[in-house]
C-alpha positions in Angstrom: 16.4 -5.2 -9.5 13.9 -4.8 -6.6 11.0 -7.1 -5.9 8.0 -6.3 -3.7 5.5 -8.8 -2.2 2.3 -7.8 -0.6 0.3 -9.6 2.1 -2.5 -9.0 4.6 -5.6 -8.6 2.4 -8.9 -10.3 3.1 -12.5 -9.9 3.8 -13.6 -7.4 6.5 -16.9 -5.9 7.6 -17.5 -2.2 7.1 -15.9 -0.2 10.0 -13.3 -2.9 10.4 -9.5 -2.8 10.1 -6.8 -4.5 8.1 -3.0 -4.1 7.9 -1.2 -4.7 4.7 2.5 -5.4 4.5 4.9 -5.0 1.6 8.4 -6.6 1.8 11.0 -5.4 -0.6 14.1 -7.4 -1.6 17.0 -7.0 -4.0 19.1 -3.9 -4.7 17.3 -1.4 -2.5 18.9 2.0 -2.2 18.7 4.3 0.8 16.7 6.9 -1.1 13.3 5.7 -2.5 9.6 6.2 -2.5 7.3 3.3 -1.7 3.6 3.4 -1.9 0.2 1.7 -2.0 -2.1 1.9 -4.9 -5.5 0.2 -5.5 -7.6 -0.8 -8.4 -11.3 -1.5 -8.1 -13.1 -3.5 -10.9 -13.8 -1.3 -13.9 -11.7 1.6 -12.5 -8.2 2.9 -13.0 -5.4 2.2 -10.6 -5.2 5.1 -8.0 -2.8 6.2 -5.4 -3.6 5.4 -1.8 -0.5 6.5 0.1 3.2 7.0 -0.3 6.2 7.3 2.0 9.7 8.4 1.2 12.9 7.0 2.7 13.0 10.2 4.7 9.6 9.5 6.2 7.5 12.0 4.3 4.0 10.7 3.7 1.2 11.5 1.2 -2.4 10.3 1.2 -5.3 10.3 -1.2 -8.1 12.5 0.1 -10.4 9.6 0.3 -8.3 7.8 2.9 -7.0 10.7 5.0 -7.7 10.2 8.7 -8.5 6.5 8.2 -5.3 4.9 6.7 -1.7 5.2 7.9 1.4 4.3 6.0 4.6 3.5 7.8 8.0 1.9 7.1 10.5 -0.3 8.9 13.7 0.3 7.0 15.6 -2.4 8.9 13.0 -5.0 7.8 12.6 -3.4 4.3 8.9 -3.4 4.9 6.1 -0.9 4.4 2.8 -1.2 6.1 -0.7 0.2 5.4 -2.9 0.3 8.4 -6.5 0.7 7.2 -9.2 1.6 9.8 -12.9 2.5 9.4 -13.0 0.6 6.2 -15.8 1.3 3.8 -17.3 -0.9 0.9 -15.8 1.6 -1.5 -12.3 0.6 -0.3 -12.8 -2.7 -1.9 -10.0 -3.2 -4.5 -6.8 -5.0 -5.3 -4.1 -3.2 -3.4 -0.6 -3.0 -5.0 2.7 -2.1 -3.5 5.2 0.0 -5.5 8.9 0.7 -5.1 10.2 3.7 -7.1 13.7 5.2 -7.5 14.1 7.7 -10.3 12.7 6.1 -13.5 12.8 2.6 -12.0 9.5 1.2 -10.6 8.6 -2.2 -9.3 5.1 -3.5 -8.6 3.9 -6.4 -6.6 1.2 -8.8 -7.7 -1.4 -7.2 -5.4 -3.6 -8.4 -2.5 -7.4 -8.3 -2.5 -9.2 -6.3 0.1 -13.0 -6.8 0.3 -15.1 -4.7 2.6 -18.6 -6.2 2.9 -21.2 -7.3 5.4 
């Protein structure tokens, strides 16, 4: 079993920045994919960014050049640095740990971009 816990959400003005953190615990293997997803009210959950244990990253087109995902394997933590935030980035952001058919989701952290 793997558990993930997100933190770092909040209210920020357009153009501002936030950094989300996701700490994983439990039976973590050396090969995995971790990622950030988001769900806005009335919309489906969508991928934001993923990172593999080998450091390969993938981003949604809507966040490329503004968001950066990184990982600290020693701390079992994945980060999402979000810059130049827009109102349309407002959503609940969820962390995910995946290994093969196993997937673990966090409870989510709210990010609100508003003036």
